[in-house]
C-alpha positions as CSV (number, residue, x, y, z in Angstrom):
1,X,81.5,-44.5,-28.3
2,X,84.5,-46.2,-29.9
3,X,87.3,-47.4,-27.5
4,X,89.7,-44.9,-29.1
5,X,87.3,-42.0,-28.4
6,X,86.5,-43.2,-25.1
7,X,90.2,-43.2,-24.1
8,X,90.8,-39.7,-25.8
9,X,87.9,-38.0,-23.7
10,X,88.4,-37.4,-20.1
11,X,85.3,-37.4,-18.1
12,X,84.1,-33.8,-17.6
13,X,84.4,-32.3,-14.2
14,X,81.3,-31.5,-12.5
15,X,80.6,-27.7,-12.5
16,X,80.9,-26.4,-8.9
17,X,78.5,-24.2,-7.4
18,X,77.0,-23.5,-4.1
19,X,73.9,-22.3,-5.6
20,X,72.9,-25.2,-8.0
21,X,69.1,-24.5,-7.9
22,X,69.7,-20.8,-8.8
23,X,72.1,-22.0,-11.5
24,X,69.4,-24.4,-12.9
25,X,67.0,-21.3,-12.9
26,X,69.4,-19.3,-15.1
27,X,70.2,-22.2,-17.3
28,X,66.5,-22.8,-17.7
29,X,66.2,-19.1,-18.5
30,X,68.4,-19.7,-21.7
31,X,66.2,-22.5,-22.7
32,X,63.2,-20.1,-22.0
33,X,64.9,-18.1,-25.0
34,X,64.7,-21.0,-27.4
35,X,61.1,-21.8,-26.5
36,X,60.1,-18.2,-26.5
37,X,61.5,-17.7,-29.9
38,X,59.5,-20.5,-31.4
39,X,56.1,-19.5,-29.8
40,X,56.4,-15.9,-30.1
41,X,57.3,-16.1,-33.8
42,X,54.2,-18.2,-34.8
43,X,51.8,-15.6,-33.3
44,X,53.4,-12.9,-35.5
45,X,53.6,-14.9,-38.7
46,X,50.6,-13.3,-40.5
47,X,51.8,-9.7,-39.6
48,X,55.4,-10.6,-40.5
49,X,54.3,-12.1,-43.8
50,X,52.4,-8.9,-44.7
51,X,55.4,-6.6,-43.7
52,X,58.0,-8.6,-45.6
53,X,55.6,-9.8,-48.5
54,X,55.9,-13.6,-47.8
55,X,53.2,-16.0,-48.6
56,X,52.2,-18.9,-46.4
57,X,54.6,-21.3,-48.1
58,X,57.6,-19.0,-47.4
59,X,56.2,-18.4,-43.9
60,X,56.9,-22.0,-43.2
61,X,60.7,-21.3,-43.9
62,X,60.6,-18.5,-41.2
63,X,60.2,-21.7,-38.8
64,X,62.2,-24.0,-40.9
65,X,65.4,-21.9,-41.4
66,X,65.5,-21.9,-37.5
67,X,64.8,-25.4,-36.6
68,X,66.9,-27.0,-39.4
69,X,70.4,-25.7,-38.4
70,X,69.2,-26.1,-34.8
71,X,68.4,-29.7,-35.4
72,X,71.1,-30.5,-37.8
73,X,74.0,-29.0,-35.8
74,X,72.9,-30.0,-32.3
75,X,74.9,-33.2,-32.4
76,X,78.1,-31.0,-33.3
77,X,77.1,-28.5,-30.5
78,X,76.9,-31.5,-28.1
79,X,80.4,-32.6,-29.2
80,X,81.8,-29.0,-29.0
81,X,80.5,-28.9,-25.4
82,X,82.1,-32.2,-24.6
83,X,85.4,-31.1,-26.0
84,X,85.8,-27.5,-25.0
85,X,83.7,-27.2,-21.9
86,X,79.9,-27.1,-21.4
87,X,79.9,-23.6,-19.7
88,X,82.2,-22.2,-22.6
89,X,79.9,-23.6,-25.4
90,X,76.8,-22.6,-23.6
91,X,78.0,-18.9,-23.3
92,X,78.9,-18.7,-26.8
93,X,75.6,-20.0,-28.0
94,X,73.8,-17.4,-25.9
95,X,76.0,-14.5,-27.3
96,X,75.2,-15.8,-30.9
97,X,71.6,-16.1,-30.3
98,X,71.5,-12.6,-29.0
99,X,73.3,-11.2,-31.9
100,X,71.1,-13.1,-34.4
101,X,67.9,-12.0,-32.7
102,X,69.1,-8.4,-33.1
103,X,69.7,-8.9,-36.9
104,X,66.3,-10.6,-37.3
105,X,64.5,-7.7,-35.8
106,X,66.4,-5.3,-38.2
107,X,65.6,-7.4,-41.3
108,X,64.6,-5.4,-44.4
109,X,63.5,-8.3,-46.5
110,X,62.8,-12.1,-46.4
111,X,66.3,-13.1,-47.3
112,X,67.9,-11.1,-44.4
113,X,65.4,-12.5,-42.0
114,X,65.9,-16.2,-43.0
115,X,69.7,-15.8,-42.8
116,X,69.3,-14.2,-39.3
117,X,66.9,-17.1,-38.3
118,X,69.5,-19.7,-39.6
119,X,72.1,-18.2,-37.1
120,X,69.8,-18.2,-34.3
121,X,69.3,-21.9,-35.0
122,X,73.0,-22.7,-35.3
123,X,73.5,-20.8,-32.0
124,X,70.6,-22.6,-30.2
125,X,72.4,-25.8,-31.3
126,X,75.4,-24.7,-29.1
127,X,73.2,-23.4,-26.3
128,X,70.7,-26.1,-25.7
129,X,72.7,-29.4,-25.4
130,X,75.4,-27.6,-23.2
131,X,72.6,-26.3,-20.9
132,X,70.9,-29.8,-20.5
133,X,74.4,-31.3,-20.0
134,X,75.1,-28.7,-17.3
135,X,71.7,-29.7,-15.6
136,X,72.6,-33.5,-15.8
137,X,76.2,-32.8,-14.1
138,X,74.7,-30.6,-11.3
139,X,72.0,-33.0,-10.5
140,X,73.3,-36.7,-10.7
141,X,70.7,-39.2,-11.3
142,X,69.8,-39.9,-7.7
143,X,70.3,-36.5,-6.4
144,X,67.3,-34.3,-7.5
145,X,67.6,-34.9,-11.2
146,X,63.8,-35.7,-11.6
147,X,62.8,-32.5,-9.8
148,X,65.4,-30.5,-11.8
149,X,63.9,-31.9,-15.1
150,X,60.5,-30.9,-13.9
151,X,61.5,-27.4,-13.3
152,X,63.3,-27.3,-16.6
153,X,60.2,-28.4,-18.3
154,X,57.9,-25.8,-16.5
155,X,60.4,-22.9,-17.4
156,X,60.2,-24.1,-20.9
157,X,56.4,-24.2,-20.6
158,X,56.7,-20.5,-19.2
159,X,58.6,-19.6,-22.5
160,X,55.6,-21.0,-24.4
161,X,53.2,-19.1,-22.3
162,X,55.2,-15.9,-22.4
163,X,55.7,-16.2,-26.2
164,X,52.0,-16.5,-27.1
165,X,51.2,-13.5,-24.9
166,X,54.2,-11.3,-25.7
167,X,53.8,-12.3,-29.4
168,X,50.4,-10.8,-29.5
169,X,51.1,-7.7,-27.4
170,X,54.4,-6.9,-29.0
171,X,53.2,-7.5,-32.4
172,X,49.9,-5.5,-32.0
173,X,51.8,-2.6,-30.1
174,X,55.3,-2.4,-31.7
175,X,55.2,-4.4,-34.9
176,X,56.8,-7.9,-35.7
177,X,60.3,-6.7,-35.0
178,X,59.8,-6.3,-31.4
179,X,59.4,-10.3,-31.1
180,X,63.1,-10.7,-31.9
181,X,64.4,-7.7,-29.9
182,X,62.8,-9.2,-26.6
183,X,65.4,-11.9,-26.8
184,X,68.4,-9.4,-26.2
185,X,67.8,-8.3,-22.6
186,X,67.0,-11.9,-21.4
187,X,70.1,-13.2,-23.1
188,X,72.4,-10.5,-21.6
189,X,71.1,-11.3,-18.1
190,X,72.1,-14.9,-18.8
191,X,75.6,-13.9,-20.0
192,X,76.2,-11.6,-17.0
193,X,75.0,-14.2,-14.2
194,X,76.0,-17.7,-15.2
195,X,80.0,-17.1,-14.9
196,X,79.5,-16.2,-11.2
197,X,77.1,-19.4,-10.6
198,X,78.9,-22.1,-12.4
199,X,82.6,-22.9,-12.5
200,X,84.3,-23.6,-15.8
201,X,84.2,-27.5,-16.4
202,X,87.5,-28.4,-17.9
203,X,87.4,-31.1,-20.5
204,X,90.8,-32.7,-22.0
205,X,90.4,-34.3,-25.2
206,X,92.4,-34.7,-28.5
207,X,89.3,-36.0,-30.5
208,X,88.8,-34.1,-33.9
209,X,85.4,-32.7,-34.6
210,X,83.4,-34.6,-37.3
211,X,82.7,-31.7,-39.7
212,X,82.0,-34.0,-42.7
213,X,79.3,-35.8,-40.5
214,X,77.8,-32.5,-39.5
215,X,77.6,-31.4,-43.2
216,X,76.0,-34.5,-44.4
217,X,73.4,-35.0,-41.8
218,X,72.5,-31.3,-42.1
219,X,72.4,-31.3,-45.8
220,X,70.5,-34.5,-45.9
221,X,67.7,-33.1,-43.7
222,X,67.5,-29.9,-45.6
223,X,67.1,-31.8,-48.9
224,X,64.2,-33.9,-47.5
225,X,62.4,-30.9,-46.1
226,X,62.7,-29.1,-49.3
227,X,61.6,-32.1,-51.2
228,X,58.4,-32.1,-49.1
229,X,58.0,-28.4,-49.5
230,X,57.9,-28.8,-53.4
231,X,55.2,-31.5,-53.3
232,X,52.4,-28.9,-53.5
233,X,53.9,-26.8,-56.2
234,X,55.5,-29.3,-58.3
235,X,53.8,-32.7,-57.3
236,X,55.4,-36.0,-55.9
237,X,56.7,-37.2,-59.2
238,X,58.3,-33.9,-60.3
239,X,62.1,-34.3,-61.1
240,X,63.0,-31.6,-58.8
241,X,60.9,-33.2,-55.9
242,X,62.2,-36.7,-56.6
243,X,65.9,-35.4,-57.0
244,X,65.8,-33.4,-53.7
245,X,64.4,-36.7,-51.9
246,X,67.2,-38.7,-53.5
247,X,69.8,-36.2,-52.5
248,X,68.6,-36.2,-48.9
249,X,68.6,-39.9,-48.7
250,X,72.0,-40.3,-50.3
251,X,73.4,-37.7,-47.9
252,X,72.1,-39.4,-44.8
253,X,73.4,-42.7,-46.0
254,X,76.7,-41.1,-46.5
255,X,76.5,-39.7,-42.9
256,X,76.0,-43.2,-41.5
257,X,79.0,-44.4,-43.5
258,X,81.2,-41.6,-42.3
259,X,80.2,-42.3,-38.7
260,X,81.0,-45.9,-38.9
261,X,84.5,-45.2,-40.5
262,X,85.5,-42.1,-38.4
263,X,87.7,-42.5,-35.3
264,X,85.8,-39.5,-33.5
265,X,82.3,-39.6,-34.9
266,X,79.7,-37.0,-34.4
267,X,77.4,-39.8,-33.4
268,X,78.9,-42.9,-31.7
269,X,76.0,-45.3,-32.8
270,X,77.2,-47.3,-29.6
271,X,75.0,-45.0,-27.6
272,X,72.0,-46.6,-29.2
273,X,72.7,-49.7,-27.4
274,X,71.1,-48.1,-24.5
275,X,67.5,-48.9,-25.4
276,X,66.1,-46.1,-23.4
277,X,68.0,-43.6,-25.6
278,X,66.9,-45.2,-28.8
279,X,63.3,-45.2,-28.0
280,X,63.3,-41.7,-26.4
281,X,64.9,-40.2,-29.6
282,X,62.4,-42.0,-31.9
283,X,59.4,-40.8,-30.0
284,X,61.0,-37.2,-29.5
285,X,61.3,-37.1,-33.4
286,X,57.6,-37.6,-33.8
287,X,56.7,-35.3,-30.9
288,X,58.8,-32.5,-32.5
289,X,56.8,-33.1,-35.8
290,X,53.4,-32.7,-33.9
291,X,54.4,-29.8,-31.9
292,X,56.0,-27.5,-34.6
293,X,53.2,-28.3,-37.2
294,X,50.5,-27.8,-34.6
295,X,51.7,-24.2,-33.3
296,X,52.3,-23.1,-36.9
297,X,48.8,-24.1,-38.0
298,X,47.0,-23.0,-34.9
299,X,48.3,-19.4,-35.3
300,X,47.2,-19.1,-38.9
301,X,43.8,-20.9,-38.2
302,X,43.1,-18.3,-35.3
303,X,43.9,-15.4,-37.4
304,X,43.0,-16.3,-41.0
305,X,39.7,-18.4,-40.1
306,X,38.5,-17.2,-36.8
307,X,39.5,-13.5,-37.5
308,X,41.5,-13.0,-34.3
309,X,44.1,-10.2,-34.2
310,X,47.6,-11.0,-33.1
311,X,46.9,-10.0,-29.4
312,X,43.7,-12.2,-29.1
313,X,45.5,-15.1,-30.9
314,X,48.1,-14.9,-28.3
315,X,45.9,-14.7,-25.2
316,X,43.7,-17.6,-26.6
317,X,46.8,-20.0,-26.7
318,X,47.4,-19.3,-22.9
319,X,45.4,-22.1,-21.5
320,X,47.3,-24.5,-23.7
321,X,50.7,-23.2,-22.4
322,X,49.6,-23.0,-18.8
323,X,48.3,-26.5,-18.9
324,X,51.7,-27.6,-20.1
325,X,53.3,-25.8,-17.4
326,X,51.3,-27.3,-14.6
327,X,51.7,-30.8,-16.0
328,X,55.5,-30.4,-16.3
329,X,55.6,-29.4,-12.6
330,X,53.5,-32.3,-11.4
331,X,55.0,-35.2,-13.7
332,X,58.1,-36.2,-11.8
333,X,56.3,-38.3,-9.0
334,X,54.1,-39.9,-11.8
335,X,57.2,-40.9,-13.8
336,X,58.8,-42.2,-10.6
337,X,55.9,-44.6,-10.1
338,X,54.9,-45.5,-13.6
339,X,58.1,-45.2,-15.5
340,X,59.2,-42.8,-18.3
341,X,58.1,-44.9,-21.3
342,X,54.5,-45.7,-19.9
343,X,54.0,-42.0,-18.8
344,X,55.1,-41.1,-22.3
345,X,52.7,-43.4,-24.0
346,X,49.9,-42.3,-22.0
347,X,50.7,-38.5,-22.5
348,X,50.6,-39.1,-26.2
349,X,47.3,-40.7,-26.3
350,X,46.0,-37.6,-24.3
351,X,47.6,-35.3,-26.9
352,X,46.0,-37.2,-29.7
353,X,42.5,-36.8,-28.1
354,X,43.0,-33.1,-27.8
355,X,44.2,-32.7,-31.4
356,X,41.2,-34.8,-32.8
357,X,38.8,-32.6,-30.8
358,X,40.4,-29.4,-32.1
359,X,40.1,-30.7,-35.6
360,X,36.2,-30.8,-35.1
361,X,35.9,-27.0,-34.4
362,X,33.6,-25.4,-36.8
363,X,34.4,-22.3,-39.0
364,X,32.7,-19.9,-36.7
365,X,34.1,-21.6,-33.5
366,X,33.3,-20.2,-30.1
367,X,36.5,-20.2,-28.0
368,X,35.0,-21.4,-24.9
369,X,32.8,-24.0,-26.4
370,X,34.9,-25.2,-29.1
371,X,38.7,-24.4,-28.4
372,X,39.3,-24.1,-24.6
373,X,38.6,-27.9,-23.8
374,X,41.0,-29.2,-26.5
375,X,43.7,-26.5,-25.6
376,X,43.9,-27.8,-22.2
377,X,44.0,-31.4,-23.0
378,X,46.8,-30.8,-25.8
379,X,48.7,-28.7,-23.2
380,X,48.6,-31.8,-20.7
381,X,49.5,-34.2,-23.3
382,X,52.5,-32.1,-24.5
383,X,53.7,-31.3,-21.0
384,X,53.7,-35.0,-20.2
385,X,55.3,-36.1,-23.5
386,X,58.2,-33.5,-23.2
387,X,59.3,-34.4,-19.8
388,X,58.9,-38.1,-20.1
389,X,60.4,-38.3,-23.5
390,X,63.4,-36.0,-22.4
391,X,64.1,-38.2,-19.2
392,X,63.8,-41.6,-21.3
393,X,66.2,-40.1,-23.8
394,X,69.0,-39.6,-21.3
395,X,68.4,-42.6,-18.9
396,X,71.7,-44.4,-18.3
397,X,74.0,-42.0,-19.9
398,X,77.5,-41.5,-18.7
399,X,78.9,-38.1,-17.9
400,X,81.3,-38.5,-20.8
401,X,78.5,-38.8,-23.3
402,X,76.1,-36.3,-21.5
403,X,76.8,-33.6,-24.3
404,X,76.0,-36.2,-27.0
405,X,72.8,-37.4,-25.4
406,X,71.7,-33.9,-24.9
407,X,72.3,-33.1,-28.5
408,X,70.6,-36.2,-29.6
409,X,67.3,-35.6,-27.8
410,X,67.2,-32.0,-29.0
411,X,68.2,-33.1,-32.5
412,X,65.5,-35.5,-32.8
413,X,63.0,-33.0,-31.6
414,X,64.0,-30.1,-34.0
415,X,64.6,-32.4,-37.1
416,X,61.2,-34.0,-36.4
417,X,59.8,-30.4,-36.2
418,X,61.0,-29.5,-39.6
419,X,59.9,-32.7,-41.2
420,X,56.6,-32.6,-39.2
421,X,56.0,-29.1,-40.3
422,X,56.6,-29.8,-44.0
423,X,54.4,-32.9,-44.0
424,X,51.4,-31.4,-41.9
425,X,51.5,-28.0,-44.0
426,X,51.5,-30.0,-47.4
427,X,48.6,-32.0,-45.9
428,X,46.7,-28.7,-44.9
429,X,47.4,-27.0,-48.3
430,X,46.3,-30.0,-50.5
431,X,43.0,-30.4,-48.6
432,X,42.5,-26.5,-48.9
433,X,43.2,-26.8,-52.6
434,X,40.7,-29.8,-53.0
435,X,38.0,-27.9,-51.2
436,X,38.6,-24.6,-53.2
437,X,38.4,-26.7,-56.4
438,X,35.1,-28.1,-55.2
439,X,33.6,-24.6,-54.8
440,X,34.3,-23.9,-51.0
441,X,34.7,-20.4,-50.0
442,X,38.1,-19.2,-49.2
443,X,37.8,-19.4,-45.3
444,X,35.9,-22.9,-45.6
445,X,38.7,-24.1,-47.7
446,X,41.4,-23.0,-45.2
447,X,39.4,-24.3,-42.3
448,X,39.3,-27.6,-43.9
449,X,43.0,-27.6,-44.6
450,X,43.9,-26.8,-41.1
451,X,41.4,-29.5,-39.6
452,X,43.1,-32.0,-41.9
453,X,46.6,-30.9,-40.4
454,X,45.2,-31.5,-36.9
455,X,43.9,-35.0,-37.6
456,X,47.3,-35.7,-39.2
457,X,49.0,-34.5,-36.0
458,X,46.7,-36.8,-34.0
459,X,47.5,-39.7,-36.0
460,X,51.3,-39.0,-35.6
461,X,50.8,-38.8,-31.8
462,X,49.0,-42.2,-31.7
463,X,51.8,-43.6,-33.8
464,X,54.4,-42.3,-31.3
465,X,52.3,-43.7,-28.5
466,X,52.3,-47.1,-30.0
467,X,56.0,-47.0,-30.4
468,X,56.5,-45.8,-26.9
469,X,54.0,-48.7,-25.3
470,X,55.8,-51.4,-27.5
471,X,59.3,-50.1,-26.6
472,X,58.3,-50.1,-22.9
473,X,57.4,-53.9,-23.1
474,X,60.3,-55.0,-25.3
């Protein structure tokens, strides 16, 4: 952070509560909303697409319309929390998320749904960094933070488990709208309880919000994702594809220029002098790409190739989610002994093994013989990667920059998710098209495309493991 900004921002007061573990549970419940929404929507995608007339390419934007504003605005959300108080921004984010979820469930067409999803993402961009910053303040580095982060990850894993199960049950029983309505009672509970558990953290600052920075970074990522999405339809060398890619690069370059010449930047690049923060965010970018792409493809694979209905697909993903939960709960002692970076690298190798195994599943795969093993391994790898990656990305961060650091790690994950989904889906559809042209049946062509996406995700996981391993030795 620049000296001027450092002087302008007073260190936030630590929220006072005599029930900090209960407060942690409720904060994690809000994070549960964010994770639940991602997993529950994946399960419902085929039903949602049929109901609103969306093809598979447009279905990717049901996910992308959420993660892009989420990732692009997270840094602004972190700065809003630093400036106006973490509890205030947290509550505002929860309220917006509830309202947008209600609108999504009432959507009459694809445009209305995508708009509601974008508001959900923007609200999550306020909620997530504020919640993690409150956790960091409630649990100082040497006072239970590792255990608190383990609980945080376990509850997030519960969101994944609940999402895949509820997504199947609700879609099969009440239709796709119910997957959005479920967020409303959970969010209302959080709104009702938090003010009584966590005191307001007063933050005094005269720093201006960097809106030009927020607009350019979000616009740059949107343009790059759109460019990747156009590759299948128009090709790499299409003027539209190249124009969008050029626009994205130019906007991101402009973002860097703005940040370097703004007194109160959205991202103070000095935070990257902390090697752990830099390494953690680079790796979390790739983890996000693997995760979002994986769950999107896995849900379509189970329903379009294996013939599962929504409920069966949801139940079939439970072992993966449960393995993630168990791993997240057991990991803190491992991190304490081996270190965040080494634990992260090992977890990513495990994840890559599971993904490669999943890619080898035959068209008529038996769940127990071909899917259960890789699902458990993937869950273990993801659980370890998320907890170790998050802890690495916030190591050595001061209280003053807690909102920024929290926003950065979530930004890396969500922006990586949008880019990874576009890349892996493009890979899958390209392979599907090649197989269909060669005479493969529709199911065989889809299966081959999904397999290519899994192999691509495994390669990305290995690359992330290599970066983590090299970074830990540097």
